[in-house]
N, C-alpha and C positions, 0 to 999 in steps of 0.2 A: 522838795519843792511844793509849795502849798496851793497855788492857783486859787487864791482867795482874795486877792486885791480887788477892792471895789472900784468900779469905773466912775470917774468924775471928770469935770472939766479940767482939773489940775492933773489928773492921772487918767488920760483918755485910753480907750481901747483901740486896737489896731487890727484891721482886717485887710488881707490881700487876697483877691480872687484871681485865679489863673484859669482862663477859658481856652480850651482847645478850639481853634477856628480852622482846622485843616479841612481838606476837601471831603473827607469821609463823614463830616458832620452834616452833610446833605442827606445821608441815610435817615430813615424814619425809625422812631420808637415802634416796637412791635405792638404795643398795647394801644397806642393812640393814633398812629399815622402821622403825627407831628414830626417834622424833621428834628434831629438832635440839636442842630443850631438854633432853631426856633424855641425848642423846649428849654435849653439852657438860658437863652435870652429872657424868656418869660419868667423863669425861676429867679434869675438875678434881679430883674426889675421888681418883682414882688418883694424880694428880700430887702432891696434898697428902700422901697416905699415903707416897709414895716420898720426899718431902722430909723428912717426920718420921723415917722409917727411916734416911735418910742422916745425920741429925743425932743419932741415938741412939747413945750410948756406954754403958759399964758403969754409970756413975753417973746416967744419965738422958738427957733430950733437951737438947742444947746449943743455945744460941741463935745459930746461924750465920746464920739468915735472919730477916727481918721481912717480912711480906706482908699484902696486902689483897686482898679479892675484892669487886668492886662489880658490881651488876647494874643495867642500864638498860633501862627499858621503862615503858609506861603513864605517859609524860611525867615520869618522875622517875628519879633516881639514888639507889640505896640500898645499904646494906651487905649483901652476900650471905654474909659471914662475920663473926660477932659482931654488935654492935649499932650501931657507930659507923663513920664513914668514916675509919678510922685504920689504921695498920700494927699487926699483931699479932705478937709474938715466936713463933717456931716451937714453943717449949715450951708456950706457952699454946694454940696451935692443936691440939697433940696431946691436950690435956685437954678440948676443947670440941666433939667431934663431936655431931651431933644424935642419932645412933644408930649401931649397928654391924650390918651385914647380912652374911648368908652367901651367897656367890656360887660358882657352879660354873664351872670352866674346864678345858680340856684342855691337858696338858703332855706333853713327851716322856718315854717310859719308859726310855730308855737302850738300847733294843733295836730302835730303828727304828719303834716304834709310839707311840700316844698313850694316856694314861690320864686319867680325870677326877678332879679333886681339888676339894675345897671350901676356900675361903679366906674369911677374915673381913675385910671392908672397911669402915672407918669412913666415915660419910656426913656431910659438912659442908654440902654444897650440894644443895638439891632443885631439880628442873626448874621453871622459871617461864616463862610466855609470855602477855603481855597488852599491848595498846595499841601506842603508837608507839615510835620509836627515837631517844631523845635522846642521840646519840653525842657531840655537842659538849660537852654537860654532863658526860658521863662523863670525857672527856679533861680538862676543866677540874678535875674532882674529883681526877683522878690527878695533875695538876700540883700542887695544894695538898699532897697527901700526899708526893709526891716532893721537893718543895721543902723540906719540913721534914726529910726524911731527909738530903739532901745538906748541909744546914746543920749537922746533928748529926754526920755521918760524912763529912767532906770527903775522906778518903783511901781510902774504900771503893770496891769495884767499883761502877760507876754503876748506878742503878736500871734494871730491865727491866720495861717495861709491855707486856702482851700483850692486844690487843683482838680478841675473837672475835665476829663479826657475820655476819648473813645478808642485811642490807638497807642501804638508804641512810639517812643521818641525816635526821631529821625536824625538827631544831631548828637549821637553818642549816648553812652550810658548815663542816665540821669541820677544814679545813686550817689556819686560823689557830691553833686550839687545839692541833693536833698540832705545828705549828712552835714554838709557845711551850714545849710540853712537851719536845721534843727539844733545845731550847737549854739545858736544865738539865744539870748534870754535876758530877762530882767531879774530883779531881786525876788520876784514872785514865782519864777519858774522858767523853763526853757520854752522856746518857740514851739507852737503846735502846728504840725503839718498834716493836713488831712487830704486824702485822695479819693475821688469818686470816679469809678469807671462806669460810663453809661453805654448802653448797648442797644442794637436793633434786634437782638435775639430775644425769644420768648422764654428763655431758661429761667430757673429759679435764682433770684438775687441773693447775694450774701452781703449783709449789712452789719457793720461793727463786728467784724470777725476777730477772733482771739488767736487764730492759727491759720496756717496755709492749707489745712486739711481738705477743705471743700473748694479750693481754688485750682482750676484745671490746667493752667499753663504757666510757663516761666514768667511771662509778662505780668499777669495778675499777682503772682507771688512777689515779684519785684516791687510793685506798687504797695503791696501790704507791708513789706519790710521798710519801705520809705516812710510809712505813716506813723504818727505819734500815738501813744496810748491815750485813751480818753481820761481826762481828770474825773475825780469822783462826782462832781456836780453834773457833768455831762452824762456819766453813766446813769445817774438817777433820772435825768431828763429823758434819756433813751428808753429806760425801763418804763417810765410813766407813759411813754408814747406806744407801748406795746412791743418794743423790740426785746428779744431775748439776748441779753448782754452778759457774756461770761467774764470771769476774772482775766485781766490782761487784754481786754478788747481794745482795738485800735480805731482811730477815725478813718475808716476805710470802707468803701462799698464797691462790690463787683456786680456787673450785669444789672445795674440799677436802671429802672424806667423813670419816667417823668415824676411820678408820685414819690418814688423812693428819693429822687434827687431833691425835691422840695423839702421833704422831711429831714433829709440828711443836712441840708443847708440850715434849716431851722435849729436843729440840735447843735450843729457845729458852730453856731454863732451865739451861744449862750454863756458868756463869761459871768463874773459876779455881778451883783445888782448895781443899779445906777444910784448916784446921790449928787 
């Protein structure tokens, strides 16, 4: 399988983001003090904004991507973007933020120092944290969405599903749902399922692991085995970002903090070029 299909309006890319919204997401990242729910929302909003900008041309936003954002918590799976568990064209995403916030950030001033600037960031996803962790149900919902996409776009780059969680599934073993999901595919390759475990622990993160050797428990090992291997282009992207990526590395992160999460999402959403 090549994973080389270019993304275009006739052969769009597909992203499905699964966000753990269980009660434990109220815990804070060890490094920032930000709650995991807020950190995940911030990372997803930044990513959506970057995808919109990437697809923006002189005449407007071109539909290079279709995407869905699903939240799972409180014993249910629900749309975190829009109102239905369906893919949304990127041009429609650009038109449907909940609001626009002004954020301050520090950037290089070109002379070796930093200056503070104010940016406007659209907000599509608010932080949510409540109840249990129905991960198996979320993977099943992603299957239904991805199945419709591959039927409609058999020549496109295969769908990419990114699951962000901090806990164990409470609705049964998620492995069968993950196996069924990864069996989907297009002419260009099988679906890519990536899993990111975020944590309030200050322990050493493991990002793009190639084995279970440094994973301390059954749950992290289960998430690793559920994850797809990185295609060559993503391996190169991860290495360019300074990650040590071994042969057979998977789209998996354990004990990730907010910084790791943002970098993981960036690399995990780099299919072939646009045209």
